[in-house]
Biopython code that builds the backbone (N, CA, C, O; Angstrom):
import numpy as np
from Bio.PDB.StructureBuilder import StructureBuilder

atoms = [
    (1, "MET", "N", (6.875, -26.702, -23.661)),
    (1, "MET", "CA", (5.320, -26.497, -23.275)),
    (1, "MET", "C", (4.682, -26.523, -24.641)),
    (1, "MET", "O", (5.176, -25.753, -25.465)),
    (2, "THR", "N", (3.799, -27.180, -24.975)),
    (2, "THR", "CA", (3.114, -27.271, -26.273)),
    (2, "THR", "C", (1.885, -26.292, -26.117)),
    (2, "THR", "O", (1.219, -26.257, -25.082)),
    (3, "LEU", "N", (1.615, -25.454, -27.281)),
    (3, "LEU", "CA", (0.424, -24.534, -26.969)),
    (3, "LEU", "C", (-1.143, -25.507, -27.527)),
    (3, "LEU", "O", (-1.215, -26.456, -28.308)),
    (4, "CYS", "N", (-1.885, -25.022, -27.002)),
    (4, "CYS", "CA", (-3.241, -26.058, -27.290)),
    (4, "CYS", "C", (-3.651, -25.871, -28.539)),
    (4, "CYS", "O", (-4.102, -26.858, -29.119)),
    (5, "ALA", "N", (-3.592, -24.466, -29.319)),
    (5, "ALA", "CA", (-4.254, -24.202, -30.252)),
    (5, "ALA", "C", (-3.719, -23.172, -31.147)),
    (5, "ALA", "O", (-3.610, -22.071, -30.606)),
    (6, "THR", "N", (-3.274, -23.254, -32.650)),
    (6, "THR", "CA", (-2.282, -22.400, -32.917)),
    (6, "THR", "C", (-3.511, -21.359, -33.485)),
    (6, "THR", "O", (-4.574, -21.798, -33.925)),
    (7, "THR", "N", (-3.236, -20.128, -33.414)),
    (7, "THR", "CA", (-4.182, -19.033, -33.837)),
    (7, "THR", "C", (-3.298, -18.151, -35.014)),
    (7, "THR", "O", (-2.117, -17.806, -34.975)),
    (8, "VAL", "N", (-4.200, -17.948, -35.942)),
    (8, "VAL", "CA", (-3.932, -17.216, -37.000)),
    (8, "VAL", "C", (-4.500, -15.787, -36.804)),
    (8, "VAL", "O", (-5.692, -15.486, -36.751)),
    (9, "ARG", "N", (-3.260, -14.830, -36.691)),
    (9, "ARG", "CA", (-3.659, -13.454, -36.603)),
    (9, "ARG", "C", (-4.064, -12.712, -37.996)),
    (9, "ARG", "O", (-3.346, -12.681, -38.996)),
    (10, "ARG", "N", (-5.420, -12.090, -37.860)),
    (10, "ARG", "CA", (-6.008, -11.474, -38.849)),
    (10, "ARG", "C", (-5.347, -10.368, -38.896)),
    (10, "ARG", "O", (-4.705, -9.850, -37.983)),
    (11, "ALA", "N", (-5.546, -9.885, -40.283)),
    (11, "ALA", "CA", (-4.758, -8.380, -40.559)),
    (11, "ALA", "C", (-5.388, -7.174, -39.743)),
    (11, "ALA", "O", (-4.561, -6.418, -39.234)),
    (12, "HIS", "N", (-6.797, -6.865, -39.531)),
    (12, "HIS", "CA", (-7.641, -6.093, -38.570)),
    (12, "HIS", "C", (-7.298, -6.536, -37.137)),
    (12, "HIS", "O", (-7.736, -5.728, -36.318)),
    (13, "ASP", "N", (-6.691, -7.504, -36.624)),
    (13, "ASP", "CA", (-6.769, -7.779, -35.292)),
    (13, "ASP", "C", (-5.513, -6.886, -34.633)),
    (13, "ASP", "O", (-4.448, -6.647, -35.202)),
    (14, "PRO", "N", (-5.923, -6.433, -33.233)),
    (14, "PRO", "CA", (-4.625, -5.752, -32.878)),
    (14, "PRO", "C", (-3.911, -6.893, -32.040)),
    (14, "PRO", "O", (-4.301, -7.997, -31.662)),
    (15, "PRO", "N", (-2.668, -6.178, -31.886)),
    (15, "PRO", "CA", (-1.597, -7.200, -31.537)),
    (15, "PRO", "C", (-1.911, -8.224, -30.120)),
    (15, "PRO", "O", (-1.522, -9.389, -30.214)),
    (16, "PHE", "N", (-2.447, -7.893, -29.120)),
    (16, "PHE", "CA", (-2.943, -8.625, -28.111)),
    (16, "PHE", "C", (-4.045, -9.487, -28.522)),
    (16, "PHE", "O", (-4.108, -10.496, -27.819)),
    (17, "ALA", "N", (-4.935, -9.418, -29.435)),
    (17, "ALA", "CA", (-5.771, -10.278, -29.846)),
    (17, "ALA", "C", (-5.876, -11.729, -29.702)),
    (17, "ALA", "O", (-6.801, -12.425, -29.285)),
    (18, "THR", "N", (-4.394, -12.105, -30.265)),
    (18, "THR", "CA", (-3.872, -13.358, -30.559)),
    (18, "THR", "C", (-3.767, -13.980, -29.391)),
    (18, "THR", "O", (-4.243, -15.100, -29.207)),
    (19, "GLN", "N", (-3.101, -13.274, -28.450)),
    (19, "GLN", "CA", (-2.733, -13.998, -27.284)),
    (19, "GLN", "C", (-4.187, -13.998, -26.297)),
    (19, "GLN", "O", (-4.400, -14.897, -25.484)),
    (20, "TRP", "N", (-4.912, -13.106, -26.466)),
    (20, "TRP", "CA", (-6.433, -13.499, -25.585)),
    (20, "TRP", "C", (-7.224, -14.587, -26.383)),
    (20, "TRP", "O", (-7.833, -15.504, -25.833)),
    (21, "ARG", "N", (-7.157, -14.402, -27.679)),
    (21, "ARG", "CA", (-7.737, -15.711, -28.200)),
    (21, "ARG", "C", (-7.330, -17.212, -27.694)),
    (21, "ARG", "O", (-8.091, -18.149, -27.453)),
    (22, "ARG", "N", (-5.768, -17.161, -27.595)),
    (22, "ARG", "CA", (-5.067, -18.148, -27.383)),
    (22, "ARG", "C", (-5.223, -18.615, -25.966)),
    (22, "ARG", "O", (-5.151, -19.832, -25.791)),
    (23, "ARG", "N", (-5.437, -17.795, -24.864)),
    (23, "ARG", "CA", (-5.421, -17.896, -23.296)),
    (23, "ARG", "C", (-7.152, -18.513, -23.470)),
    (23, "ARG", "O", (-7.455, -19.455, -22.737)),
    (24, "ARG", "N", (-8.022, -18.065, -24.251)),
    (24, "ARG", "CA", (-9.381, -18.427, -24.072)),
    (24, "ARG", "C", (-9.274, -20.018, -24.439)),
    (24, "ARG", "O", (-9.749, -20.917, -23.746)),
    (25, "GLN", "N", (-8.662, -20.165, -25.484)),
    (25, "GLN", "CA", (-8.972, -21.694, -26.125)),
    (25, "GLN", "C", (-8.117, -22.711, -25.389)),
    (25, "GLN", "O", (-8.344, -23.921, -25.407)),
    (26, "CYS", "N", (-6.910, -22.009, -24.608)),
    (26, "CYS", "CA", (-6.139, -23.083, -23.938)),
    (26, "CYS", "C", (-6.007, -22.560, -22.399)),
    (26, "CYS", "O", (-5.484, -21.483, -22.115)),
    (27, "PRO", "N", (-6.664, -23.653, -21.252)),
    (27, "PRO", "CA", (-6.924, -23.160, -20.118)),
    (27, "PRO", "C", (-5.511, -23.405, -19.380)),
    (27, "PRO", "O", (-5.389, -22.978, -18.232)),
    (28, "ARG", "N", (-4.562, -24.001, -19.930)),
    (28, "ARG", "CA", (-3.280, -24.619, -19.447)),
    (28, "ARG", "C", (-2.384, -22.915, -19.601)),
    (28, "ARG", "O", (-1.463, -22.651, -18.828)),
    (29, "LEU", "N", (-2.685, -22.255, -20.320)),
    (29, "LEU", "CA", (-1.803, -21.186, -20.876)),
    (29, "LEU", "C", (-2.491, -19.853, -19.956)),
    (29, "LEU", "O", (-1.990, -18.742, -20.129)),
    (30, "ARG", "N", (-3.429, -19.980, -19.166)),
    (30, "ARG", "CA", (-3.926, -18.794, -18.376)),
    (30, "ARG", "C", (-2.631, -18.665, -17.100)),
    (30, "ARG", "O", (-2.455, -17.476, -16.833)),
    (31, "HIS", "N", (-2.134, -19.173, -16.654)),
    (31, "HIS", "CA", (-1.068, -18.711, -15.722)),
    (31, "HIS", "C", (0.306, -18.499, -16.289)),
    (31, "HIS", "O", (1.176, -17.842, -15.718)),
    (32, "TRP", "N", (0.447, -19.094, -17.444)),
    (32, "TRP", "CA", (1.505, -18.866, -18.421)),
    (32, "TRP", "C", (1.576, -17.700, -18.763)),
    (32, "TRP", "O", (2.584, -17.122, -18.356)),
    (33, "VAL", "N", (0.718, -16.980, -19.510)),
    (33, "VAL", "CA", (0.576, -15.826, -20.170)),
    (33, "VAL", "C", (0.368, -14.661, -19.461)),
    (33, "VAL", "O", (0.667, -13.555, -19.912)),
    (34, "GLY", "N", (-0.268, -14.895, -18.072)),
    (34, "GLY", "CA", (-0.079, -13.922, -17.093)),
    (34, "GLY", "C", (-1.562, -13.129, -17.176)),
    (34, "GLY", "O", (-1.662, -11.917, -17.365)),
    (35, "THR", "N", (-2.765, -14.114, -16.986)),
    (35, "THR", "CA", (-4.080, -13.566, -16.973)),
    (35, "THR", "C", (-4.372, -12.939, -15.343)),
    (35, "THR", "O", (-5.466, -12.442, -15.075)),
    (36, "ARG", "N", (-3.258, -13.031, -14.313)),
    (36, "ARG", "CA", (-3.767, -12.725, -13.197)),
    (36, "ARG", "C", (-3.316, -11.209, -12.798)),
    (36, "ARG", "O", (-2.333, -10.748, -13.379)),
    (37, "ASN", "N", (-3.879, -10.555, -11.995)),
    (37, "ASN", "CA", (-3.706, -9.424, -11.696)),
    (37, "ASN", "C", (-2.197, -8.944, -11.420)),
    (37, "ASN", "O", (-1.696, -9.465, -10.423)),
    (38, "ALA", "N", (-1.369, -8.022, -12.145)),
    (38, "ALA", "CA", (0.048, -7.807, -11.766)),
    (38, "ALA", "C", (0.149, -6.820, -10.700)),
    (38, "ALA", "O", (1.249, -6.458, -10.284)),
    (39, "ILE", "N", (-0.887, -6.393, -10.262)),
    (39, "ILE", "CA", (-0.641, -5.467, -9.287)),
    (39, "ILE", "C", (-0.532, -5.972, -7.683)),
    (39, "ILE", "O", (0.057, -5.430, -6.748)),
    (40, "GLY", "N", (-1.375, -7.297, -7.720)),
    (40, "GLY", "CA", (-1.550, -8.115, -6.220)),
    (40, "GLY", "C", (-0.325, -8.362, -5.770)),
    (40, "GLY", "O", (0.595, -7.931, -6.465)),
    (41, "PRO", "N", (-0.019, -9.031, -4.641)),
    (41, "PRO", "CA", (1.084, -9.362, -3.909)),
    (41, "PRO", "C", (1.431, -10.561, -4.458)),
    (41, "PRO", "O", (0.535, -11.275, -4.910)),
    (42, "PRO", "N", (2.683, -10.945, -4.505)),
    (42, "PRO", "CA", (3.090, -12.277, -5.276)),
    (42, "PRO", "C", (2.405, -13.465, -4.547)),
    (42, "PRO", "O", (1.898, -13.342, -3.432)),
    (43, "PRO", "N", (2.427, -14.656, -5.274)),
    (43, "PRO", "CA", (1.985, -15.807, -4.356)),
    (43, "PRO", "C", (2.865, -16.333, -3.539)),
    (43, "PRO", "O", (4.054, -16.418, -3.846)),
    (44, "GLY", "N", (2.429, -16.705, -2.516)),
    (44, "GLY", "CA", (3.346, -17.096, -1.046)),
    (44, "GLY", "C", (3.805, -16.041, -0.513)),
    (44, "GLY", "O", (4.790, -16.275, 0.188)),
    (45, "LEU", "N", (3.522, -15.057, -0.551)),
    (45, "LEU", "CA", (3.728, -13.587, 0.322)),
    (45, "LEU", "C", (3.060, -13.596, 1.517)),
    (45, "LEU", "O", (3.490, -12.886, 2.426)),
    (46, "ARG", "N", (1.844, -14.439, 1.720)),
    (46, "ARG", "CA", (1.040, -14.451, 3.042)),
    (46, "ARG", "C", (1.811, -15.657, 3.667)),
    (46, "ARG", "O", (1.387, -15.800, 4.814)),
    (47, "TYR", "N", (2.569, -16.386, 3.438)),
    (47, "TYR", "CA", (3.070, -17.547, 4.314)),
    (47, "TYR", "C", (4.448, -16.935, 4.620)),
    (47, "TYR", "O", (5.005, -17.425, 5.602)),
    (48, "VAL", "N", (4.919, -16.236, 4.155)),
    (48, "VAL", "CA", (6.038, -15.435, 4.512)),
    (48, "VAL", "C", (5.802, -14.406, 5.573)),
    (48, "VAL", "O", (6.587, -14.089, 6.467)),
    (49, "ASP", "N", (4.537, -13.903, 5.330)),
    (49, "ASP", "CA", (4.146, -12.747, 6.467)),
    (49, "ASP", "C", (3.739, -13.504, 7.557)),
    (49, "ASP", "O", (3.897, -12.919, 8.629)),
    (50, "ALA", "N", (3.227, -14.710, 7.631)),
    (50, "ALA", "CA", (2.703, -15.555, 8.863)),
    (50, "ALA", "C", (3.992, -15.708, 9.536)),
    (50, "ALA", "O", (4.103, -15.329, 10.701)),
    (51, "GLN", "N", (5.092, -16.291, 8.835)),
    (51, "GLN", "CA", (6.430, -16.584, 9.457)),
    (51, "GLN", "C", (6.994, -15.457, 9.986)),
    (51, "GLN", "O", (7.614, -15.524, 11.047)),
    (52, "LEU", "N", (6.884, -14.595, 9.485)),
    (52, "LEU", "CA", (7.747, -13.172, 10.072)),
    (52, "LEU", "C", (6.814, -12.534, 11.372)),
    (52, "LEU", "O", (7.282, -11.699, 12.147)),
    (53, "ASP", "N", (5.538, -13.024, 11.466)),
    (53, "ASP", "CA", (4.893, -12.473, 12.257)),
    (53, "ASP", "C", (5.087, -13.497, 13.629)),
    (53, "ASP", "O", (5.147, -13.066, 14.781)),
    (54, "ALA", "N", (5.147, -14.525, 13.357)),
    (54, "ALA", "CA", (5.365, -15.725, 14.514)),
    (54, "ALA", "C", (6.759, -15.623, 14.978)),
    (54, "ALA", "O", (7.092, -16.083, 16.070)),
    (55, "GLN", "N", (7.721, -14.936, 14.050)),
    (55, "GLN", "CA", (9.142, -14.657, 14.641)),
    (55, "GLN", "C", (9.071, -13.534, 15.581)),
    (55, "GLN", "O", (9.752, -13.408, 16.598)),
    (56, "ASP", "N", (8.303, -12.843, 15.197)),
    (56, "ASP", "CA", (7.969, -11.280, 16.029)),
    (56, "ASP", "C", (7.467, -11.506, 17.129)),
    (56, "ASP", "O", (7.868, -10.878, 18.109)),
    (57, "ALA", "N", (6.275, -12.640, 17.260)),
    (57, "ALA", "CA", (5.905, -12.727, 18.488)),
    (57, "ALA", "C", (6.729, -13.621, 19.498)),
    (57, "ALA", "O", (6.641, -13.421, 20.709)),
    (58, "LYS", "N", (7.454, -14.514, 19.021)),
    (58, "LYS", "CA", (8.336, -15.143, 19.428)),
    (58, "LYS", "C", (9.399, -14.082, 20.010)),
    (58, "LYS", "O", (9.726, -14.324, 21.172)),
    (59, "ASP", "N", (9.972, -13.004, 19.451)),
    (59, "ASP", "CA", (11.072, -12.207, 19.951)),
    (59, "ASP", "C", (10.280, -11.144, 21.110)),
    (59, "ASP", "O", (10.846, -10.727, 22.120)),
    (60, "ARG", "N", (8.995, -10.848, 20.762)),
    (60, "ARG", "CA", (8.417, -10.194, 21.825)),
    (60, "ARG", "C", (8.567, -10.923, 23.144)),
    (60, "ARG", "O", (9.094, -10.500, 24.172)),
    (61, "ALA", "N", (8.054, -11.990, 22.939)),
    (61, "ALA", "CA", (7.687, -12.791, 24.062)),
    (61, "ALA", "C", (9.352, -12.975, 25.062)),
    (61, "ALA", "O", (9.534, -13.123, 26.271)),
    (62, "GLU", "N", (10.331, -12.879, 23.894)),
    (62, "GLU", "CA", (11.667, -13.534, 24.732)),
    (62, "GLU", "C", (12.046, -12.038, 25.555)),
    (62, "GLU", "O", (12.464, -12.060, 26.712)),
    (63, "LEU", "N", (11.850, -10.811, 24.830)),
    (63, "LEU", "CA", (12.161, -9.587, 25.598)),
    (63, "LEU", "C", (11.228, -9.254, 26.406)),
    (63, "LEU", "O", (11.536, -8.300, 27.120)),
    (64, "VAL", "N", (10.108, -9.715, 26.583)),
    (64, "VAL", "CA", (9.235, -9.599, 27.990)),
    (64, "VAL", "C", (10.069, -10.318, 29.074)),
    (64, "VAL", "O", (10.364, -9.856, 30.177)),
    (65, "GLU", "N", (10.349, -11.349, 28.646)),
    (65, "GLU", "CA", (10.831, -12.894, 29.716)),
    (65, "GLU", "C", (12.086, -12.027, 30.285)),
    (65, "GLU", "O", (12.306, -11.971, 31.495)),
    (66, "ARG", "N", (12.843, -11.396, 29.382)),
    (66, "ARG", "CA", (14.446, -10.946, 29.793)),
    (66, "ARG", "C", (14.033, -9.495, 30.705)),
    (66, "ARG", "O", (14.678, -9.185, 31.707)),
    (67, "GLU", "N", (13.007, -8.772, 30.256)),
    (67, "GLU", "CA", (12.786, -7.726, 31.187)),
    (67, "GLU", "C", (12.370, -8.168, 32.455)),
    (67, "GLU", "O", (12.870, -7.486, 33.350)),
    (68, "VAL", "N", (11.574, -9.137, 32.879)),
    (68, "VAL", "CA", (11.077, -9.385, 33.714)),
    (68, "VAL", "C", (11.740, -10.184, 34.650)),
    (68, "VAL", "O", (11.307, -10.389, 35.784)),
    (69, "LYS", "N", (13.111, -10.785, 34.059)),
    (69, "LYS", "CA", (14.166, -11.336, 34.937)),
    (69, "LYS", "C", (15.082, -10.310, 35.067)),
    (69, "LYS", "O", (15.935, -10.607, 35.903)),
    (70, "LEU", "N", (15.241, -9.235, 34.579)),
    (70, "LEU", "CA", (16.048, -7.982, 34.694)),
    (70, "LEU", "C", (15.455, -7.477, 35.962)),
    (70, "LEU", "O", (16.107, -7.432, 37.005)),
    (71, "GLN", "N", (14.183, -7.089, 35.864)),
    (71, "GLN", "CA", (13.447, -6.583, 36.906)),
    (71, "GLN", "C", (13.682, -7.139, 38.447)),
    (71, "GLN", "O", (13.972, -6.544, 39.485)),
    (72, "ALA", "N", (13.458, -8.401, 38.180)),
    (72, "ALA", "CA", (13.890, -9.382, 39.471)),
    (72, "ALA", "C", (14.845, -9.518, 39.971)),
    (72, "ALA", "O", (14.885, -9.627, 41.196)),
    (73, "ALA", "N", (15.928, -9.559, 39.228)),
    (73, "ALA", "CA", (17.404, -9.325, 39.807)),
    (73, "ALA", "C", (17.636, -8.094, 40.264)),
    (73, "ALA", "O", (18.369, -8.066, 41.252)),
    (74, "GLN", "N", (17.150, -6.796, 39.766)),
    (74, "GLN", "CA", (17.253, -5.720, 40.193)),
    (74, "GLN", "C", (16.436, -5.618, 41.559)),
    (74, "GLN", "O", (16.837, -4.837, 42.422)),
    (75, "LYS", "N", (15.439, -6.295, 41.743)),
    (75, "LYS", "CA", (14.956, -6.254, 43.081)),
    (75, "LYS", "C", (15.435, -7.038, 44.354)),
    (75, "LYS", "O", (15.315, -6.770, 45.550)),
    (76, "VAL", "N", (15.917, -7.912, 43.814)),
    (76, "VAL", "CA", (16.998, -8.892, 44.919)),
    (76, "VAL", "C", (18.107, -8.374, 45.022)),
    (76, "VAL", "O", (18.827, -8.616, 45.992)),
    (77, "THR", "N", (18.495, -7.491, 43.964)),
    (77, "THR", "CA", (20.010, -6.976, 44.421)),
    (77, "THR", "C", (19.728, -5.730, 45.487)),
    (77, "THR", "O", (20.474, -5.539, 46.448)),
    (78, "GLU", "N", (18.659, -4.972, 45.227)),
    (78, "GLU", "CA", (17.936, -3.882, 46.180)),
    (78, "GLU", "C", (17.732, -4.469, 47.567)),
    (78, "GLU", "O", (18.143, -3.942, 48.601)),
    (79, "GLN", "N", (17.027, -5.662, 47.488)),
    (79, "GLN", "CA", (16.932, -6.404, 48.909)),
    (79, "GLN", "C", (18.269, -6.580, 49.361)),
    (79, "GLN", "O", (18.518, -5.982, 50.408)),
    (80, "ILE", "N", (19.095, -7.164, 48.912)),
    (80, "ILE", "CA", (20.449, -7.731, 49.364)),
    (80, "ILE", "C", (20.850, -6.320, 50.012)),
    (80, "ILE", "O", (20.935, -6.268, 51.239)),
    (81, "GLU", "N", (21.084, -5.248, 49.295)),
    (81, "GLU", "CA", (21.617, -3.856, 49.836)),
    (81, "GLU", "C", (20.902, -3.680, 51.229)),
    (81, "GLU", "O", (21.617, -3.637, 52.230)),
    (82, "THR", "N", (19.692, -3.587, 51.338)),
    (82, "THR", "CA", (18.837, -3.321, 52.406)),
    (82, "THR", "C", (19.287, -4.128, 53.382)),
    (82, "THR", "O", (19.411, -3.680, 54.522)),
    (83, "MET", "N", (19.625, -5.553, 53.054)),
    (83, "MET", "CA", (19.721, -6.202, 54.378)),
    (83, "MET", "C", (21.361, -6.027, 54.881)),
    (83, "MET", "O", (21.731, -6.204, 56.041)),
    (84, "LYS", "N", (22.153, -5.683, 53.865)),
    (84, "LYS", "CA", (23.802, -5.411, 54.248)),
    (84, "LYS", "C", (23.474, -4.216, 55.289)),
    (84, "LYS", "O", (23.854, -4.314, 56.455)),
    (85, "LYS", "N", (22.879, -3.281, 54.911)),
    (85, "LYS", "CA", (22.748, -1.991, 55.912)),
    (85, "LYS", "C", (22.032, -2.402, 57.160)),
    (85, "LYS", "O", (22.528, -1.944, 58.190)),
    (86, "GLN", "N", (21.057, -3.105, 57.291)),
    (86, "GLN", "CA", (20.471, -3.545, 58.278)),
    (86, "GLN", "C", (21.184, -4.381, 59.276)),
    (86, "GLN", "O", (21.053, -4.458, 60.498)),
    (87, "THR", "N", (22.064, -5.058, 58.347)),
    (87, "THR", "CA", (23.244, -6.041, 59.517)),
    (87, "THR", "C", (24.246, -5.311, 60.012)),
    (87, "THR", "O", (24.772, -5.587, 61.089)),
    (88, "GLU", "N", (24.671, -4.118, 59.130)),
    (88, "GLU", "CA", (25.870, -2.943, 59.438)),
    (88, "GLU", "C", (25.196, -2.297, 60.599)),
    (88, "GLU", "O", (25.852, -1.976, 61.590)),
    (89, "ALA", "N", (23.768, -2.072, 60.509)),
    (89, "ALA", "CA", (23.380, -1.019, 61.423)),
    (89, "ALA", "C", (23.053, -2.056, 63.137)),
    (89, "ALA", "O", (22.963, -1.528, 64.245)),
    (90, "LEU", "N", (22.946, -3.455, 62.869)),
    (90, "LEU", "CA", (22.729, -4.270, 64.217)),
    (90, "LEU", "C", (24.095, -4.563, 64.629)),
    (90, "LEU", "O", (24.320, -4.655, 65.836)),
    (91, "ALA", "N", (25.193, -4.747, 63.648)),
    (91, "ALA", "CA", (26.368, -4.976, 64.000)),
    (91, "ALA", "C", (26.901, -3.593, 64.906)),
    (91, "ALA", "O", (27.647, -3.848, 65.852)),
    (92, "LYS", "N", (26.625, -2.456, 64.708)),
    (92, "LYS", "CA", (27.248, -1.096, 65.437)),
    (92, "LYS", "C", (26.250, -0.984, 66.728)),
    (92, "LYS", "O", (26.549, -0.278, 67.691)),
    (93, "LEU", "N", (25.439, -1.490, 66.687)),
    (93, "LEU", "CA", (24.431, -1.493, 67.867)),
    (93, "LEU", "C", (24.579, -2.676, 69.035)),
    (93, "LEU", "O", (24.202, -2.660, 70.207)),
    (94, "ALA", "N", (25.174, -3.562, 68.380)),
    (94, "ALA", "CA", (25.863, -4.687, 69.140)),
    (94, "ALA", "C", (27.158, -4.191, 69.857)),
    (94, "ALA", "O", (27.434, -4.293, 71.053)),
    (95, "GLU", "N", (27.890, -3.627, 68.842)),
    (95, "GLU", "CA", (29.199, -3.268, 69.452)),
    (95, "GLU", "C", (29.169, -1.747, 70.785)),
    (95, "GLU", "O", (30.025, -1.534, 71.644)),
    (96, "ARG", "N", (27.937, -0.957, 70.522)),
    (96, "ARG", "CA", (27.561, -0.113, 71.598)),
    (96, "ARG", "C", (27.242, -0.359, 72.947)),
    (96, "ARG", "O", (27.551, 0.385, 73.878)),
    (97, "LYS", "N", (26.404, -1.781, 73.067)),
    (97, "LYS", "CA", (26.061, -1.811, 74.175)),
    (97, "LYS", "C", (27.208, -2.957, 75.003)),
    (97, "LYS", "O", (27.645, -3.956, 74.430)),
    (98, "PRO", "N", (27.495, -2.653, 76.140)),
    (98, "PRO", "CA", (28.505, -3.311, 77.046)),
    (98, "PRO", "C", (28.229, -4.655, 77.391)),
    (98, "PRO", "O", (28.999, -5.273, 78.126)),
]
sb = StructureBuilder()
sb.init_structure("model")
sb.init_model(0)
sb.init_chain("A")
sb.init_seg("    ")
for serial, (resi, resn, name, xyz) in enumerate(atoms, 1):
    if name == "N":
        sb.init_residue(resn, " ", resi, " ")
    sb.init_atom(name, np.array(xyz, "f"), 0.0, 1.0, " ", f" {name:<3s}", serial, name[0])
structure = sb.get_structure()
């Protein structure tokens, strides 16, 4: 990478003045030297967050679907048990009648 302009540091300049002057003179160096706010989130984090949110929504939907299927299976099992009991009761009644 080549620098746009060479700057001469004057004796009374603070150490950061040279960098600041160089960044101002060369727009390509703005991203390289670090004029962005270093406290903010790193670039691309919003895409990762969006992917994680989408996967979480998919996982929640699968969990709800699994719970619905489990409840339906339990209900069917209860109905089968009830029908077995009714069938046994009817069989006992049929045996009692001559």
